[in-house]
SEVO-576454 format. One line per 8 residues: their letters; for each residue x, y, z of N, C-alpha, C, O. Coordinates in steps of 0.02 Angstrom, whole numbers. Layout:
BEGIN
A) X/Y/Z/X/Y/Z/X/Y/Z/X/Y/Z | ...
//
This chain:
BEGIN
MSVPAPVT) -510/1355/270/-454/1351/223/-390/1341/262/-375/1379/308 | -352/1289/244/-291/1276/282/-232/1315/253/-227/1325/192 | -188/1335/296/-129/1372/276/-73/1321/264/-61/1278/306 | -39/1325/206/15/1277/193/71/1286/244/86/1342/265 | 101/1230/262/157/1233/310/215/1271/278/227/1264/218 | 251/1310/317/308/1347/288/360/1297/263/373/1246/294 | 389/1313/206/440/1270/177/507/1286/210/527/1343/214 | 539/1234/235/604/1243/267/657/1247/212/662/1202/170
PPTILVVE) 697/1300/212/748/1305/159/801/1251/169/816/1231/225 | 831/1228/113/885/1179/119/943/1207/159/957/1267/158 | 977/1164/195/1035/1184/235/1099/1168/196/1108/1112/172 | 1143/1217/192/1207/1208/158/1263/1216/209/1265/1265/246 | 1307/1167/210/1366/1170/254/1423/1200/213/1444/1172/162 | 1449/1257/235/1504/1291/201/1568/1280/241/1573/1299/300 | 1618/1250/208/1682/1236/240/1736/1278/205/1752/1265/147 | 1762/1327/240/1811/1373/210/1854/1399/267/1828/1425/316
DDSIVRML) 1921/1392/261/1965/1414/316/1979/1489/315/2000/1516/365 | 1967/1522/259/1977/1594/255/1912/1628/279/1861/1624/245 | 1915/1660/337/1854/1687/367/1819/1739/324/1757/1742/324 | 1856/1780/287/1824/1831/244/1788/1798/186/1731/1816/171 | 1820/1750/154/1788/1714/98/1727/1676/124/1674/1677/92 | 1734/1644/182/1678/1607/211/1619/1654/225/1562/1637/209 | 1634/1712/254/1581/1760/270/1544/1782/206/1483/1788/206 | 1582/1794/153/1551/1816/90/1506/1762/62/1450/1776/40
IVDVLEEL) 1529/1700/62/1489/1644/35/1426/1635/77/1371/1627/50 | 1433/1638/143/1376/1630/188/1326/1686/176/1266/1674/172 | 1350/1748/170/1305/1805/157/1265/1794/93/1204/1805/92 | 1299/1773/40/1265/1762/-24/1212/1707/-17/1156/1715/-40 | 1231/1651/14/1184/1595/20/1124/1614/64/1068/1594/50 | 1136/1652/117/1081/1673/161/1036/1722/123/975/1722/131 | 1066/1765/83/1030/1812/40/983/1773/-7/928/1796/-23 | 1007/1715/-30/967/1672/-75/919/1628/-35/886/1583/-63
EYKVLEAD) 914/1641/30/867/1609/76/882/1535/90/836/1495/101 | 946/1518/92/965/1451/115/983/1458/189/1002/1511/212 | 977/1403/225/1001/1401/293/1074/1379/287/1089/1333/249 | 1119/1412/324/1190/1398/315/1223/1379/382/1212/1411/433 | 1263/1326/379/1306/1307/434/1377/1325/413/1397/1312/356 | 1416/1354/458/1485/1374/441/1535/1330/478/1529/1317/538 | 1586/1309/441/1641/1272/472/1706/1302/446/1714/1315/386 | 1754/1314/492/1818/1343/471/1869/1289/454/1926/1305/436
GCDQALNF) 1848/1227/458/1894/1173/441/1859/1105/447/1799/1102/460 | 1898/1053/437/1870/985/434/1840/961/499/1787/929/499 | 1872/976/556/1846/952/620/1775/978/632/1730/940/649 | 1767/1043/623/1702/1074/634/1651/1046/583/1594/1032/601 | 1672/1038/521/1628/1011/469/1605/940/487/1546/924/481 | 1652/899/508/1635/829/526/1588/826/586/1547/781/590 | 1595/873/632/1548/875/689/1477/887/664/1430/854/687 | 1468/933/617/1402/945/588/1377/883/552/1319/863/559
LRDDTQPI) 1421/853/512/1402/796/471/1382/735/513/1339/696/494 | 1414/728/570/1401/670/614/1339/679/657/1316/632/689 | 1311/740/657/1251/754/697/1189/736/655/1169/773/610 | 1159/677/671/1102/652/632/1041/697/636/997/694/593 | 1038/740/687/979/784/693/985/844/647/936/881/638 | 1043/854/617/1057/912/576/1048/895/502/1090/861/473 | 993/919/470/987/906/398/1038/947/359/1049/1006/373 | 1070/916/310/1117/951/267/1102/930/195/1106/871/178
ALMMTDVG) 1084/979/153/1065/964/84/1125/965/37/1125/934/-15 | 1178/1003/58/1236/1013/15/1295/1033/58/1287/1071/106 | 1355/1007/42/1415/1032/74/1456/1067/21/1473/1039/-31 | 1472/1130/35/1516/1169/-9/1582/1177/27/1584/1205/82 | 1636/1152/-4/1700/1155/30/1755/1181/-14/1756/1170/-75 | 1801/1217/17/1861/1239/-17/1903/1175/-29/1900/1129/11 | 1941/1174/-83/1983/1116/-95/2045/1120/-51/2065/1070/-20 | 2075/1179/-46/2136/1188/-8/2122/1204/65/2121/1262/85
LPIMDGRE) 2112/1151/105/2101/1161/177/2162/1134/214/2195/1088/190 | 2178/1163/273/2233/1135/312/2212/1067/341/2153/1051/344 | 2259/1027/362/2251/961/392/2227/910/341/2266/865/322 | 2165/915/318/2136/868/271/2109/910/213/2072/958/226 | 2126/895/150/2101/938/97/2027/923/83/1999/876/109 | 1998/965/42/1926/960/27/1905/893/0/1850/869/15 | 1948/862/-41/1930/796/-69/1928/743/-15/1884/699/-15 | 1976/746/31/1977/698/87/1915/709/131/1884/661/155
LAKEARSV) 1899/772/143/1840/789/182/1777/762/147/1733/734/180 | 1773/769/81/1716/745/43/1708/669/51/1652/644/59 | 1764/635/50/1764/562/58/1736/543/128/1694/499/135 | 1760/578/179/1735/568/247/1661/584/251/1622/547/281 | 1642/641/221/1572/663/223/1527/610/192/1473/595/218 | 1549/581/136/1509/530/101/1506/465/141/1459/427/134 | 1557/452/183/1554/391/223/1503/400/279/1471/352/300 | 1494/462/302/1445/477/355/1375/487/324/1325/464/352
RPGLPILF) 1373/521/267/1310/537/233/1316/518/159/1330/561/118 | 1305/454/144/1311/432/74/1263/473/29/1206/486/47 | 1288/491/-30/1246/527/-77/1241/602/-64/1205/637/-100 | 1275/627/-13/1273/699/1/1302/737/-59/1359/724/-78 | 1265/785/-88/1294/825/-142/1351/867/-115/1347/895/-61 | 1404/872/-155/1463/910/-134/1484/957/-189/1487/939/-248 | 1498/1019/-169/1521/1071/-215/1589/1094/-191/1596/1121/-136 | 1640/1085/-233/1707/1109/-217/1715/1179/-245/1694/1193/-301
ASGYAESI) 1747/1222/-207/1765/1288/-230/1841/1288/-237/1877/1270/-190 | 1866/1307/-297/1938/1304/-308/1960/1360/-355/1926/1377/-403 | 2018/1386/-340/2048/1435/-384/2078/1400/-445/2099/1433/-493 | 2080/1334/-443/2109/1295/-498/2056/1248/-526/2070/1189/-538 | 1995/1273/-535/1938/1231/-553/1950/1188/-614/1929/1130/-617 | 1984/1217/-664/1992/1179/-727/2039/1120/-719/2037/1073/-758 | 2082/1122/-668/2130/1067/-661/2113/1018/-605/2151/972/-592 | 2056/1029/-572/2039/985/-516/1996/926/-540/1948/934/-578
DVPEGMNV) 2015/868/-516/1980/807/-534/1933/790/-477/1956/777/-421 | 1867/789/-490/1820/774/-435/1785/708/-447/1770/689/-504 | 1772/672/-393/1735/609/-398/1666/620/-428/1639/676/-426 | 1638/568/-456/1572/571/-486/1520/594/-435/1523/576/-376 | 1472/633/-459/1419/657/-415/1441/717/-373/1404/739/-329 | 1500/742/-388/1524/802/-353/1535/857/-405/1547/842/-463 | 1532/919/-383/1535/976/-428/1590/1024/-408/1616/1022/-352 | 1609/1067/-456/1662/1116/-443/1637/1185/-466/1604/1191/-517
IGKPFSID) 1655/1236/-428/1645/1304/-449/1713/1339/-443/1746/1332/-392 | 1732/1376/-494/1797/1409/-493/1795/1474/-454/1748/1513/-458 | 1848/1485/-414/1855/1549/-379/1896/1595/-422/1943/1570/-454 | 1883/1658/-425/1825/1691/-394/1762/1676/-435/1766/1668/-496 | 1705/1673/-402/1642/1663/-437/1595/1720/-421/1602/1753/-369 | 1548/1731/-465/1499/1785/-454/1441/1757/-413/1433/1696/-406 | 1401/1802/-386/1341/1782/-348/1296/1741/-394/1268/1690/-372 | 1288/1762/-456/1245/1726/-503/1271/1656/-517/1232/1609/-521
QLRDKVKR) 1337/1649/-525/1366/1583/-538/1353/1537/-478/1335/1479/-486 | 1362/1564/-418/1351/1524/-358/1278/1505/-353/1261/1447/-340 | 1233/1553/-362/1161/1539/-359/1141/1485/-408/1107/1437/-390 | 1163/1492/-471/1145/1444/-523/1172/1375/-509/1137/1325/-518 | 1234/1372/-486/1266/1307/-472/1229/1272/-415/1213/1213/-420 | 1215/1308/-361/1182/1279/-303/1111/1256/-322/1089/1202/-303 | 1075/1298/-359/1007/1280/-380/1008/1217/-422/966/1172/-413 | 1056/1213/-468/1061/1154/-512/1075/1091/-471/1046/1038/-483
ILS) 1120/1096/-423/1138/1038/-382/1078/1016/-339/1066/956/-332 | 1042/1063/-311/988/1046/-266/922/1030/-300/875/1006/-268 | 917/1042/-365/853/1028/-399/846/956/-419/796/936/-448
//
């Protein structure tokens, strides 16, 4: 009888400049058994995105980032990885306009809201 190969959990790139918020999001996603890459800003995020050996199933980014905002980062991310699902986190979710194929979650969000949103995007 053969043993099924272990399923590799999807990798989520979390881009958030606030270290406490980033740590909380990462903890929740790891708790939900996702593999998580952390970036404190656009440069670090783009380094992960440009690494072809690094699978990334979803990029979750804050909208308000220094240097380049989350939407600009999303545009760059899509130029490197076309079709990459993107989830924006924003305290102004109702007023943010996101490109097609991208999603928004309002801050603050609950663990359940984050879990449901990520599952929906990745399914």
